[in-house]
N, C-alpha and C positions, 0 to 999 in steps of 0.2 A: 702395083696392085695385083697384077697377074702372078707375080712371084709369091705373094702372100697366099693367093688362092691355091696355087700348086702345092705350097707347103702345107696348107690345111688338108688338101687331099691326101698327101703323103702321111700326115699324122693320123687321119682317119683309117688309112690302110685298108684292111679287108673287112672292117666293120661296115655294116649297112648304115646308110644315112639315118635311118630310124634309131639304131642303137647309139650312134654317135650323138644324135640330137638328145636322146634320153640322158646320156652321160653328161652332156653339157647343159641340160635344162632349157633347151630351146626347141623350136619346131624344125621338122625336116626341111621345110621350105627355107628357113633361115640358113641352115647348113648349106643347102644347094646354092643359095644366093651368094654366100661367102665363097664357096668353091668355084663358082662360075665367074666371080669377080663383079657381080652386079651390085653388091654392097660391100662396104668396108667394115669389118668388125671393130668394136670399140676396145679400149685398153683392158677393161674388166674381162671381156670375153676371152681375149688373148691370154690374159693371166690365168684364167680358169683352164684353158686348153693346156697351157704349159704345166700347171700343177697336176691336172688329172691324167695327163698322158706321159709326163716325165720328160718332155722335150724342153730345150732351153728357150726362154722367152726371146732372147736375143736372136737365136737362130730362126725362130718363128717370124720375127719382124724383119729378118734379113740383115740384121746388124752384126751377126757372127761371121767372122772371116772364114771359118771352116765351112766350106760349101757343101759338104756331104751331109746327108740327112741323118739325124740322130736315130731315126726310126730304122734306117737301113744298116746302121752300125751293128757289128756283132756284139752280143751281150758280153759284159765284163767277165774276165776270168775270175774264178773263185780264188780268194786269197785266204790265208790263215788268219786266225784271230789275232795272232801276234803282229802280223803285217798290217792288219787293219788298225790295231791300236797304235802302231808306229806311225802310220799315215795320219791318224787323228792327232797324235802328239805333235807332229810336224806342222799340221794345219793350225793347231792351237798355239804353238810357239809363234808362228807367223802372225796370227791374229793378235796375240799379246803385244808383239813388237809394233804392229800397226796401231793398236790402242795406245801404247806409250807415246808413239809419235804424235798421234792426234791429241793426246793430253798435253804434251809439250807445246804444240801449236795453240791449243786452247789457252794455256797459261800465258803464252806470249801475247796473244790477242787480248786477253784480259788486262795485262799490264799496259799494253798500248792504249786500250780503251780508257783505263784510269788516267794515264798521262794526258790523253786528249781531253778528257773531262776536266782535269785540273787546268789545262791550258784555256779551255773554253770559259771556265769560271774566272780566270785571271783577266781574259779579254773583256768579259762582261763588266768586271769591276773597273777596268780602265775606261770602258765606254761610258759607264755611269759617271766617273770622275770628269771625263771630257764634257759630258752633257751639262754637268753642274757648272764647270768652268765656262762653257759656252753661254749658259744662262746668265752667269755673273757678268761676263763681258757685254752681253746685250743690254743688261741693266745699266752698266757704266756708259755705254754709247748713248742710250736713251737720256740719261742725266746730262751728259755733255751736250747733246743736241738741244735739250731743253734750256740749258744755261746759255748756249749760243743764240738761241732764238730770243732770249730775254735781253741780251747784251746789245745796246744800240750801236749802230755802225758809225764810224767816224765820218762817213760820206753821206749820212742821212741828213736831209735838209731840215727835218723836224727835230734834229738833235739839238737839245738845249744844254748849255753848260751853265754852271752857276757863276755869278759875277766874280766871286773871289778867284775862281780858277782862270777866268778870262783876264782879270787884272794881273794875276801872277804871270800869265803868258806874255802880256804886253810889257810888263816891267822888266822882265829878263832880257828883253831885246835891246 
């Protein structure tokens, strides 16, 4: 937090706290609290500081590996319009290559998403078929259990046989 406070002081530079507060749309007291490290500014405030003062948000948050202050850096050398256009073209080419790479990745992800969706649909159909088969098997089991409950046991004492069956058994012996 102290690092952020010192960076905010560097960004303010020779401006008065009153001027800096007016630029940032806050009170002098808020600026002082941030600079003294009593309070931590929110992301919106840091973004405004970066935009309005021209410093890097990463540097301001302490995430930039370049430890020198952008405020203390010497101003850029003036370059010709031709050099400027060349730099812009280089940056544009780099951005276009990155956009193409991202588009290729997006296409690959979309294809993978379609494949996974089709696989999910197939698995859902298989699940429905298995559930129908399970229901059918449960019905068969219930019928068999019902048939078994109605069939008298050979060892049941109350089991009665018809006389013709009893006679046939004795006559075969």
